[in-house]
C-alpha positions in Angstrom: 81.4 92.7 14.0 84.2 90.1 13.6 83.5 86.4 14.6 85.9 86.7 17.6 84.0 89.8 19.1 80.7 88.0 18.6 82.0 85.1 20.6 83.3 87.2 23.2 80.1 89.1 23.6 78.0 85.9 23.8 80.4 84.5 26.3 80.1 87.6 28.5 76.3 87.3 28.3 76.3 83.7 29.3 78.6 84.4 32.2 76.4 87.2 33.5 73.3 85.1 33.3 75.0 82.1 34.9 76.3 84.2 37.7 73.1 85.9 38.3 71.3 82.4 38.4 73.9 81.3 41.0 73.4 84.4 43.1 69.7 84.0 43.0 69.9 80.3 44.1 72.4 81.2 46.8 70.0 84.1 48.0 67.1 81.9 48.4 69.3 79.3 50.3 70.5 82.0 52.7 67.0 83.4 53.0 65.7 80.1 54.1 68.6 79.4 56.4 68.1 82.9 57.8 64.4 82.5 58.7 65.1 79.1 60.1 67.9 80.3 62.4 66.0 83.4 63.6 62.8 81.5 64.3 64.6 78.4 65.4 67.1 80.0 67.9 64.1 82.2 69.3 62.2 78.9 70.1 65.1 77.1 71.7 64.9 76.5 75.4 66.5 74.0 77.7 63.1 72.5 78.4 63.1 71.2 74.6 65.8 68.7 75.6 64.5 67.7 78.9 60.8 67.6 78.5 58.4 65.4 76.5 55.4 66.5 74.3 52.7 68.3 76.2 49.0 69.4 75.3 48.7 72.9 73.6 49.0 75.8 76.1 51.5 74.0 78.2 54.8 76.0 78.4 56.7 72.9 79.6 56.4 70.9 76.5 59.5 69.8 74.7 61.0 67.5 72.1 62.8 64.9 74.3 60.7 62.0 73.1 61.2 62.9 69.4 65.0 63.5 69.7 65.5 60.2 71.5 63.1 58.4 69.0 64.9 59.9 66.0 68.2 58.6 67.4 66.8 55.2 67.9 65.3 54.9 64.4 68.4 56.3 62.6 70.8 54.6 64.7 69.2 51.1 64.0 69.0 52.0 60.3 72.8 53.0 60.4 73.8 49.9 62.2 72.2 47.6 59.6 72.6 49.8 56.3 76.3 50.7 56.7 77.8 47.1 56.9 75.4 45.9 54.2 76.2 48.9 52.0 80.0 48.4 52.4 79.9 44.7 51.8 77.7 45.1 48.7 80.0 47.8 47.4 83.0 45.6 48.1 81.5 42.6 46.2 80.7 44.9 43.1 84.3 46.4 43.0 86.4 43.4 44.1 84.5 40.3 43.2 81.7 41.2 40.7 83.5 43.9 38.7 82.1 44.0 35.2 79.8 41.0 35.4 76.3 41.2 34.3 75.0 40.8 37.8 77.1 43.6 39.1 76.0 46.0 36.3 72.4 45.0 37.1 73.0 45.8 40.8 74.5 49.1 40.0 71.5 50.1 37.7 69.0 49.0 40.4 71.0 51.1 43.0 71.0 54.2 40.8 67.2 53.8 40.3 66.7 53.3 44.1 68.7 56.5 44.9 66.3 58.5 42.8 63.1 56.8 44.0 60.6 59.1 46.1 61.1 58.2 49.8 57.2 58.0 50.1 57.3 55.0 47.7 59.8 53.3 50.0 57.4 54.0 52.9 54.4 52.6 51.2 56.4 49.5 50.1 57.5 49.0 53.9 54.0 49.6 55.0 52.7 46.9 52.7 55.1 44.1 53.5 55.6 44.8 57.3 53.2 47.3 59.0 50.0 45.8 57.4 50.8 42.2 58.1 51.8 43.0 61.6 48.7 45.2 62.2 50.4 48.1 63.8 53.1 50.7 63.3 56.6 50.1 64.7 60.0 51.7 65.2 61.6 48.6 63.5 59.4 49.4 60.3 60.7 52.9 60.3 64.3 51.7 60.6 63.8 49.3 57.7 62.5 52.0 55.4 65.4 54.2 56.3 67.9 51.4 55.7 66.4 50.8 52.2 66.9 54.5 51.4 70.5 54.6 52.9 71.7 51.3 51.3 72.2 52.2 47.7 74.0 55.6 48.6 76.5 53.8 50.6 76.7 50.8 48.1 77.5 53.0 45.2 79.8 55.3 47.1 81.8 52.4 48.3 82.0 50.7 44.9 83.1 54.1 43.3 85.8 54.7 46.1 87.3 51.1 45.9 87.6 51.3 42.1 89.7 54.5 42.5 92.3 52.6 44.5 95.2 51.8 42.1 95.4 48.1 41.0 99.1 48.3 41.5 98.5 48.2 45.3 96.5 45.2 45.0 99.1 43.4 42.8 101.8 44.3 45.2 100.0 42.9 48.2 99.2 39.7 46.2 102.9 39.4 45.4 103.7 39.3 49.1 101.4 36.4 49.5 98.5 38.1 51.1 95.1 36.5 50.6 92.3 38.5 48.9 90.4 39.3 52.1 93.5 40.8 53.7 94.2 42.7 50.6 90.8 44.3 50.7 90.7 44.9 54.4 94.3 46.1 55.0 95.0 47.7 51.6 92.0 48.6 49.6 89.9 49.8 52.6 92.7 52.0 53.8 93.1 53.6 50.5 89.4 54.4 50.3 88.4 55.0 53.9 88.0 58.8 53.4 85.6 58.3 50.5 83.7 55.4 52.2 83.3 57.5 55.4 82.0 60.4 53.2 79.5 58.1 51.8 78.3 56.9 55.2 77.8 60.5 56.4 76.0 61.6 53.3 73.8 58.4 53.7 73.0 59.2 57.3 72.4 62.8 56.4 69.9 61.8 53.8 67.7 59.5 56.0 67.9 61.7 59.0 65.7 64.3 57.3 63.0 61.9 56.0 59.4 62.4 57.0 57.2 60.6 54.4 58.4 57.0 55.0 58.1 57.4 58.8 54.5 58.4 58.5 53.8 54.9 56.9 56.0 53.0 59.3 56.9 54.3 62.7 54.0 56.8 62.6 54.5 59.0 65.9 54.0 59.2 69.5 53.7 62.4 71.6 55.4 60.8 74.6 58.6 59.0 75.1 58.5 55.3 74.0 61.7 53.2 73.7 59.8 50.0 72.5 60.7 49.5 68.9 57.6 47.1 68.4 55.2 50.2 69.0 54.9 53.5 67.2 58.0 55.7 68.0 58.3 59.4 67.9 60.6 61.0 65.4 61.8 64.5 65.1 60.8 64.8 61.5 57.1 63.8 61.9 56.9 65.7 65.3 58.1 68.9 63.4 55.5 68.3 60.7 52.7 67.8 63.1 53.8 70.8 65.3 54.5 73.1 62.4 51.1 72.6 60.8 49.0 72.8 64.0 47.0 75.9 64.8 48.7 76.4 68.2 51.5 79.0 68.7 53.4 77.1 71.3 53.4 74.0 69.1 54.6 76.0 66.0 57.5 77.3 68.1 58.4 73.7 69.0 58.2 72.9 65.2 60.5 75.8 64.5 63.0 74.4 67.1 62.8 70.9 65.7 63.5 72.2 62.2 66.6 74.2 63.4 68.0 71.2 65.3 67.5 68.7 62.5 68.8 71.3 59.9 71.8 71.9 61.8 72.5 68.2 62.4 72.2 67.5 58.6 74.2 70.5 57.7 77.0 69.5 60.0 77.1 66.0 58.6 77.3 67.5 55.0 80.0 69.9 56.0 82.0 67.0 57.7 81.5 65.0 54.4 82.7 67.8 52.4 85.9 68.1 54.6 86.7 64.3 54.0 86.4 64.8 50.3 88.7 67.9 50.4 91.1 66.0 52.5 91.0 62.9 50.1 91.9 65.4 47.2 94.7 66.8 49.3 93.2 70.3 49.7 
């Protein structure tokens, strides 16, 4: 056997194994989605969106309290995390650049992105929940903000660095101050990538359960007071899915379906923006 034939055989074997591994992974993904869709759609009713939590055996129970609570907690985290992340990423790209402080911030952000979310929840519990003496929606939003921040920061930093420096130089040559160059030139050139980072950051925190168990806890009824425990779709789903009651388990499947479709939609939109940015 010649050396060329041997390389071709090894290449074909590796290709077959790689393709088989990919098909197995995709198969498990579609299996999970299939079970989720079948059970979730079967459990969906209009009362889920109009009724609050109910005791086991009550057919009128719903997820209204959890849906509103989830929107409140994630909404506050988004309002705080997005501006902070964009401004921090702008500092790294446009002002700090290759300084030691900027490199340290980038390293810390990379570490934070890989940190387990339950660690973030325990941290917020120690510095906010324990001193206050009670759980609160604000604590939950702070925990999600900490998780979201490094994602948006690093995405903004990377996207701004991709904007050609010649565009900045042209704007400076016309006499534009630096802040106008950033807002009117650099941001416009990187808006698709920045928006993608925001969507991915929101999608990441929207499915978190562990940090909310330590911070906002949960409430089986509608509560809009962020100073008190607030219901969330993720924790409610966990409680219902692990309960021994069949009607609560159905609500858990419905919550999982709604949450998964929301996160899947955000990820698809983010990918579409990436494809648009690449001109596809």
